[in-house]
C-alpha positions in Angstrom: -109.5 -23.4 -14.7 -108.0 -25.1 -17.7 -106.4 -21.6 -18.3 -104.7 -21.6 -14.5 -103.5 -25.2 -15.1 -102.1 -23.9 -18.4 -100.4 -20.9 -16.5 -99.2 -23.3 -13.2 -96.9 -25.8 -15.9 -96.1 -23.0 -18.2 -94.8 -21.1 -15.1 -93.4 -24.5 -13.8 -91.6 -24.9 -16.8 -89.8 -21.5 -16.6 -88.8 -21.9 -13.4 -87.2 -25.2 -14.4 -85.6 -24.2 -17.0 -83.7 -21.1 -15.0 -83.2 -23.9 -12.2 -81.1 -25.8 -14.7 -79.5 -22.6 -15.8 -78.5 -21.5 -12.3 -77.3 -25.3 -11.2 -76.0 -25.7 -14.9 -74.0 -22.8 -14.4 -72.5 -23.6 -11.5 -71.6 -27.2 -12.3 -70.0 -26.3 -15.5 -67.5 -24.3 -13.0 -66.5 -27.0 -10.9 -64.3 -28.0 -13.5 -61.5 -30.4 -10.9 -64.9 -32.2 -10.2 -66.3 -32.8 -13.7 -63.5 -32.6 -15.7 -62.3 -30.5 -18.9 -64.7 -32.6 -21.4 -67.8 -32.4 -19.6 -67.1 -28.7 -18.7 -66.3 -27.8 -22.7 -69.4 -29.9 -23.8 -71.8 -29.6 -20.8 -71.1 -25.5 -21.7 -72.2 -25.4 -25.0 -75.6 -27.1 -23.8 -75.8 -24.1 -21.2 -75.6 -21.6 -24.2 -78.3 -23.5 -25.9 -80.7 -23.4 -22.6 -80.1 -20.0 -22.6 -81.0 -19.4 -25.9 -84.2 -21.2 -24.8 -84.8 -19.2 -22.0 -84.6 -15.7 -23.8 -87.4 -17.7 -26.0 -89.7 -18.1 -23.5 -88.9 -14.8 -21.6 -89.4 -13.3 -25.3 -92.3 -11.2 -24.4 -91.3 -10.1 -21.3 -88.2 -8.9 -23.4 -89.9 -7.2 -25.9 -92.6 -5.2 -23.5 -89.4 -4.2 -21.7 -87.7 -3.2 -24.9 -90.9 -1.2 -26.0 -90.9 0.5 -23.0 -87.6 1.6 -22.2 -87.1 5.4 -23.3 -91.3 5.9 -22.3 -92.3 5.7 -18.5 -90.5 2.6 -17.6 -89.1 2.5 -13.9 -85.4 2.6 -12.9 -85.8 -0.8 -11.6 -87.0 -2.5 -15.0 -84.6 -0.5 -16.5 -81.5 -2.3 -14.3 -83.1 -5.5 -15.3 -82.9 -4.9 -18.7 -79.2 -3.5 -19.2 -78.3 -6.3 -16.7 -80.0 -9.0 -18.6 -78.4 -7.6 -21.9 -74.8 -7.4 -20.3 -75.2 -11.2 -18.9 -76.5 -12.1 -22.3 -73.4 -10.8 -23.9 -71.0 -12.5 -21.0 -72.8 -15.8 -20.9 -71.9 -16.5 -24.9 -68.6 -14.2 -24.4 -67.8 -17.2 -22.0 -69.1 -19.7 -24.8 -67.8 -18.6 -27.9 -64.1 -18.0 -26.1 -64.4 -21.1 -24.3 -64.8 -23.2 -27.8 -62.3 -20.9 -29.5 -59.5 -22.9 -26.8 -61.1 -26.1 -26.9 -59.1 -28.9 -25.2 -61.4 -31.3 -26.5 -64.4 -29.9 -28.5 -62.4 -28.5 -31.4 -60.4 -31.4 -31.7 -63.1 -34.0 -31.5 -64.3 -32.0 -35.1 -60.6 -32.1 -36.3 -60.1 -28.9 -35.7 -57.5 -26.6 -33.6 -57.2 -24.6 -30.8 -56.3 -21.3 -30.0 -53.8 -21.1 -27.6 -53.7 -17.5 -26.1 -53.8 -15.8 -22.3 -55.6 -12.7 -24.0 -58.5 -15.6 -24.8 -58.4 -17.1 -21.5 -58.3 -13.4 -19.6 -61.8 -12.9 -21.4 -62.7 -16.2 -20.7 -62.1 -15.6 -17.3 -63.4 -12.3 -16.9 -66.5 -13.1 -18.5 -67.4 -16.0 -16.1 -67.0 -13.5 -13.6 -69.3 -11.2 -15.0 -71.5 -13.6 -15.4 -71.6 -14.7 -11.8 -72.1 -10.6 -10.6 -75.3 -10.5 -13.1 -76.8 -13.8 -12.1 -76.2 -12.4 -8.4 -78.1 -9.0 -9.4 -80.7 -10.7 -11.6 -81.8 -13.2 -8.9 -82.1 -10.3 -6.3 -83.8 -7.6 -8.8 -86.7 -10.6 -9.7 -86.7 -12.4 -5.9 -90.2 -11.3 -5.8 -91.1 -12.4 -9.5 -89.6 -15.8 -8.2 -91.7 -15.9 -5.1 -94.7 -14.6 -7.4 -94.0 -18.2 -9.6 -93.6 -20.2 -6.4 -96.8 -19.3 -4.8 -98.5 -20.5 -8.3 -97.2 -23.6 -8.4 -96.8 -24.9 -4.6 -99.5 -26.6 -3.1 -101.9 -24.5 -1.0 -101.3 -24.7 2.6 -103.7 -27.0 4.8 -105.4 -23.8 6.2 -105.8 -21.9 2.8 -107.4 -25.4 1.5 -109.5 -25.4 4.5 -110.8 -21.7 4.2 -111.8 -22.3 0.4 -113.6 -25.6 1.3 -115.3 -23.7 4.2 -116.2 -20.8 1.6 -117.6 -23.0 -1.3 -120.1 -24.5 1.4 
């Protein structure tokens, strides 16, 4: 019973980090709403949350990489490639954003780069990340529903059925 509760807590934490990443990515892209200072500082924070996400899913990453050239399915291959591209794109956003920062670098006493090319890299990486997130969600919808099923309370019929079976 303790193991099941531990798995449920881990699943809940994984989902919470995923939801924070998804909601945070949407929010950080609302610069007109939040302002440039929030955009820059929160973008850096999201990068740290992404690293946490990667660490929490590290066992999956290691297993998929081990199986990549073996008999893994096309879907598993696609998931791994999509995740690698998405991870690279997300960090390209952060690095390019820091390099052309109007708030973070000046706060640290440093001068930002002002380049049209750097701005385009930032925008392209952002668009690529949006597509990656959509693909990631679509490819993992089954896993997401399984995780939700693990943490959501059981319906009345299920609880009643279990109670009757226990008698």
